N, C-alpha and C positions, 0 to 999 in steps of 0.2 A: 265147697272147699276141697282141695286135693288131699290125698293121703299125707303128702309132705306137710301141708298146712296144719293138719290135725296133729301130726307127730311133733312138729315144731312148737305149736302153741301149748300142747298138753304136756310135753316132756322136755324137749331140748331147751326152749327159752327159760322155763322155770328152773331147770338144772343149772343153766349158765348163771342166772341171777343168784341162785343159792350159792354157787361157787364163788361169786364175787363177795358175797357177805361173809363167807367163811374165810376167804383170803384176806379180807379187810382186818381180821383179828391180828395179823402179823405184818401188814403192809400199810404204811401211812398214806401212800398215794391212793390206794384203793379206798381207804377210809374217807379221804377227801372227796373222792368221786361219789361215794354214798351221801356224804353230807351236803354236797352241792345240789343234789337232787331232792333234798328234803322240802316238803311243802312249807309255805309261809304261814303266818298266824291265821289266815282265813281258810287254810287247808288246800290252797291251790299250789300245785307243783310249779317249778320255775317256767316250764314251757307253756303254761296257761296263764301267765301273768302278763300285764301290759294290755294295750288296746287290742280290740278284736277286729277282725275283718279287714286288715290293711292290704290284703292280697300281695304279700311280698314274694319275691323270688327266694326260695328256700335253698340254702347251700349248707350241706353237711360235711364236716371234716372230722376225722378221728382226733388228730393232734397236730403233728408237724405238717399234715396235709393242708393246713391253712396256707402254707407257702404256695401251693398250686392254686388256691382260691383267690389270693390277693389280687393278681392281675385281672382276673375275671371280674371281681368286684369293681376295680378301678375302671375297666373298660365299659362295664354295664352302666355305671354312674356317669361316665363321660357321654355315652350315647343317649341315656335317658335319666337325667338327674332326678326326676320325680319318682322313679321306681324304688319302692322300699325293698330292703334286703334283710332277710332273717338268716342268721348263722347259728347252727347248732354244732356242738362238739361233744366228743365222748370223754376225753381225758381232762382232768383238772389242770394239767400242766400247760394247757394252751389258753386257759380262761383269761389271764391278764393280757395276753397278746390280742385276743379278740376284743376285749374291752377298749384297748388303745387304738384299734384300727379304724381309720376314717372310712366312711362309706357304709358302715354297718348300722342299720336302724334298729334292729331287734336282735337279741342273742340270748341263748340259754344252753345249758347242757341238754343233750338229747334225752328223750325219755328212754326207759328200758324198752327193749324191742318186743313189746306186747301189743297186739292189735288194738286193744281198747285205748291204750295210752297214745299211740301214734295217731289213731283216728281222732282223738280229742284235740291233739295239736293241730291237725289239718282243719277241723271244724272251727277252731278258735281263730287261726290266722288266715285261713282260706288262701293258701299259697297258689301262685300262678304256675309255678314249675318247681321241680326238685332237681338240684344239681348235687351230685355226690363226687367228692374229690378222691381220685386215685383208686382206693380199694374198699372203702368202708360201707359197702352196700348191705345193710341188714335186711333179712328176709321180710319181716313184718313191715318195716318202713317202705320197702319197694312195693309190697302187696297192697298196703293201704293207700299209697299214692295212686296206684292204678285203679283201685276200687272207687276212689273219690274223684277220678278224672284228672289227676294232677300229672302232667307229662314229666317223665323222669329221664335223666341223662347221667351216666357215669363217665367222667372226663379225666384225661391224663391217666387212663387206666393201663395197668400192666398185668400180664399173665404169662410169665415165662414158662417154658416147658418143664422147668424144675420145680415149679410152684407146688406147694402142698395141696392147693385147691384142685390140682389135676391128678392127684393120687387116686387109685381105684376106690378107696373107701370114701373119699371126699367128693369125687366127681359128680355123682348124682345130686348131692346137696348143692354143689356149686351151680350145676345146670339149672336146678329149680330156683335157687335164690336170685341168680342173675337174669333168669329168663323173663322175669316180670318187668325189667327195665324197658323203656321205649327205645333207647339207643345207647350205644357204647362208643365213645371216642377213645381209641387206644393210642399208645405212643408210637409203636413200630409195627412193621410187618410180622415180626416174630410174635408180638402180642396178639395181633389179629389171628394168627394161626392158633394160638392158645385158646382164644374165645371160640374160634371156628370148630375146634376139637370138641367143644361142648355143645355144638349144634347152634351156635349163636351168630353164625357168619352173616345172616341177613340183617342183623341190627348193629353190626360192628363195622367201623371204618377207622382208618389211620388218620389221626388229626393232630399228632404231635404232643408236645409236653409244655404245658402252660408255665411251668416253673422257670423256663428259660426267659420268659417275659419278665418275671419278677426279678431275676438276677440282673438283667439288663437295666431295668428301671432303677434298682437299688444303686447300681454302680454309676448310672448316669447322673445321679444327684447324691454324691457321697457325703457322709458326715465329715466334719473337720477333725483331723487328727494331727498329732505332733509330727514334725518332719523327720525325726529319727536320723537315719543315715544319709538323708538328702544333703546334709551339711558337709558331706565328704564326697566331693565330685569323683565320678568314676567308680564308686564303690558298688560292687555286685551284692545283691541281697536275696536270701531265701527266707520266706515266711512259712513257718511251720504252725499250722492251725489245728485246734481241737486235739491237742496231744494228751496222751496218758503216760504214765511212768514207763510202760513197756516201749512206747515210741521213743521216749527221751533217752532210754538206755542205748538205743541204736543211733540216735541223733547226736549225742554229745561227742562220740568219737569222730563223727563226720565234721563237726565244728572244729575239733582239735586238728584234724588232718588238713583242713583247708583254711586254717588260721592265716590271715593276711591276704587271702585270695577272695574270701567271701565273708560277709557279715550275716548274722542270723537274727530273726525275730521269732520268738517262741511264745505261742498263746495256748496255754493249757485249756483243756475242755472244761475242767472244774478248777478255777483258780483260787482254791482255798489257801489259807495261810500255810497249812501243813504241806500242801502240794508245791507251792511256790518255794518254800524253804528247802524242801528236798531237791527240787530242780537246781536251785542255786548252789546247794552243797555239792551236787554232782558236777556242776560246771567248775566250781573251785577245785575240786579234787583232780580235774583234768587240766588244771593250770590256766583256766579261762576266766576272763573278766566279764561280768554281766551287770546290767542296771535294770531296775524295774521301770516299766513304762511310765507309771505315775510320778516317778522321781527324775525322769530323764529331762535334762535341759539341753544344752548344746553337747552333741556327742563328739568325742574325739576318737582318733584311730586306735586307741588302746582297748576300746570296748568291743568285745567279740560277739555278744548277744544281748538283745533286749528281751526281758521276761515280761510278758504282758499280764498285768494284774487287774485289768478292768474288763468288763464284758460289753458286747454290743457293737464293737468296732472292727471285727475280724474281716468283714468284706472290704472295708476301706484299707486295712493293712495290706491285704493282698495286692491292692493297686500300687503299693510302694515297692513291691518285690519284682525281681527278675525271674525267680523260680519259687515254687511252693511245695509244701508237703502237707498231706492231710492225714491227721491222726486217727487212731483206732485200728489202723491197718497192721500194726504189730501186736495188737491186743486181742481183738475179737472180730469186729466188723468196721470197715472204713466209714467215716463220716462223709457228707456230701462233698463232691469235688466241683460242683457247679460254680461256686463263687470264685475260687482261684482261676478256673478256666474262663469265667466271665471277665476277669481282670487281665486275661491274656497270658497267665503264667504257665510255662511248662511245669507239670505237676508230678511229683513223685508220690507213690503209695507203697505200702508194705505188701507182704504176700496175702494178707487177709482182706482182699478187696472185691471178692466175687459177689458180694451182696449188692454192689453198686453198679447199676446199669451204665451210667455215664463214664465211670472209670473203665469199664470193659470196652465201651464204644470208642472212647478217645485213645485207649491203648492201641487201637488198630489204625490210628491216623498218624502217619509219619510227619515229622517236622521238616519243612523244606530245607535242603542243604545239610541236614544233620547226618552224621555217620551212622547213628543207630537209634537216636532218640525219637520218641513219639510224644504226642500232646500229653498223655498220661503214661508215665514210665513206672512199671512195677519193679521193686527191688526186693531182694531176698534178705538183706540185712545191712548193717552199717558199712561193711567193707565194699559190698556191691554198690550201695548207694553213693559212698564217697568217690568210687571210681567213675561212676556215671556222671555225677555232678562235676567232677574235675574235668571230664571230657567235654561237658557242655560249656564250662567256663573257658576252656581252651579255644572254643569256637569264636570267642570275642563278643563285645557288646553289640556290634552291628548285627550279628546273627541273632542275638537275643531279641533285639527290636523287631527283626523280621518274624521271629517265632511268635512274639506277642501279637503282632498285627494279624498274623495268620490265624491264631487261635481265636481271637476276637471275631474275625469274620466267620469262622466256623460256628461260634455261638450265635451270632446275629442271624445267620442263615436258618437257625432253628427257632427263632423267636417269632412273635406275631400270632401264636396259636390261640390266645385268649379270644381273639376276634371270632374264631369259628364257634366257640362255645356261646358267645353273646349272640351271634347270628341265629343259632339254634333256639335260644331263649326267646328272642324277639319274634321269631317265626311261629313259635308254638305256645307261648304263654296264653292262658285262657282269660 
């Protein structure tokens, strides 16, 4: 074992686990994470329960990284229906989604990153290969996979130059932790440069982002939703998704400014009754009329905004829009822009969007024929946003249709990357 292995096993991993236990005293989500790893009545932890020796392909996701794994699971099952798939996850927030997902044969929370626990999982299940989605490559997990002859791949991987993993104090640890992987499929040339700076260029190649496949698949078979403003021919619609109060403070003046020229659908990120009521009060104070989605029947022209009070349909709502806004970008960090872009919507974001690689990438893609607009348009506040949206509306519905078709082609050109991951699995599984 290397000096790093000894340091990690004897000091870093125990300190990390102890930190989680202390943090659980004041954090319900962390407590849930501890509880879900508790052994059953026989004393077996969840990752050692169920049938042994099924030789699954083992896919590990931290939490939301499941979105990158979904199309890989679907493609692998399409090509080899008999191949078993084991999914492990770190966060309790993704447990229900994993349990609902078709194609998964075995699932459990991941063990704590201790060599003995990971080795026990490998001996129990005898995985053919290990796929890690996006970023969550734990050192003992990677090391034990290599020690037991399990090929490992980090896919849809990102490592921007600003990443904390490239800071001087973290760089040696990152090089050691990622160095045990057999291969890294990263998203872009910039990411490849990041991994190369750690000395990992020989095992890294650009293979794209599998989440584009998931977005395209979701929107190709949308859930049924209410028609909303479709009953008003010629109506232009902006769908604002995953909004917080800070976003809505900028949005409501935009709705008031463009009243009569554009209708709005507002889907709060957390549609609690308190949040919905506060949003409705803000709309009323601006002299605007709103209806809740669950109560909306036939919409007439006096309705300025639909307030979405259900969850799970945001991707489909984007399909009904001419434009979109993604929330969090006036609060702290923007949520994903992939779904509105997948629906073809020219998308607005606030100033706090630097965390999102797709927002940055599509902000550099000009819309054909637009005077100044891009596929993603950052705005500094409500006044700037209102002016830019008014300019886009002035271009007319024909321009909007051209823009939607253009953005969809851009998204489709980035899809199909799950096949690369499955090719790798089928060529290397033992």
